[in-house]
C-alpha positions, 0 to 999 in steps of 0.5 A, a space after each residue: 191830966 185826965 178827962 176833958 184836959 186830954 182833949 184840949 188843943 195842946 200837942 202830945 209828944 211821946 216820951 224819949 224814955 220809952 221804946 216800942 216793940 211790935 210783935 205780930 198783933 201786939 204792941 209793947 212799950 218799954 221804959 228804958 232801964 226798966 223791966 216793965 212793959 205797957 201793953 197797947 191794944 190796937 187803938 192805943 198803939 195807933 194813938 201812941 204812934 200819932 203823938 208826934 208833938 204836932 197833934 193834939 188829942 182832938 187832932 188825932 180824933 179828927 184824923 181817925 174819924 176821917 179814916 174810920 167814919 163808922 167808929 165816929 161815936 166811940 173814937 173820942 172816948 177811945 182816944 181819951 182813954 188811951 191818952 189818959 193811960 199813956 200820960 199816967 204811965 209817963 209815956 206821953 207828955 203835953 208839949 206846952 
């Protein structure tokens, strides 16, 4: 699921197979039982935390635009990239 499909109205949910570790200015996701970490930059970490099963990617963009209107032009692409990466890694799923 990439591209326009990540921006539809379906809710995004964090996978229970992952846990987050915040270290000063870094956020890492670990899959339970794995030694592999996924590094999240600041914007991807915010997206991850907002994917609680009640919001779609579009909802997240709208919420972030309210908080960061100066970034309005880049937020849709930033959210789409973060959601695509998290879906590809299995850290998010679409709540159908």
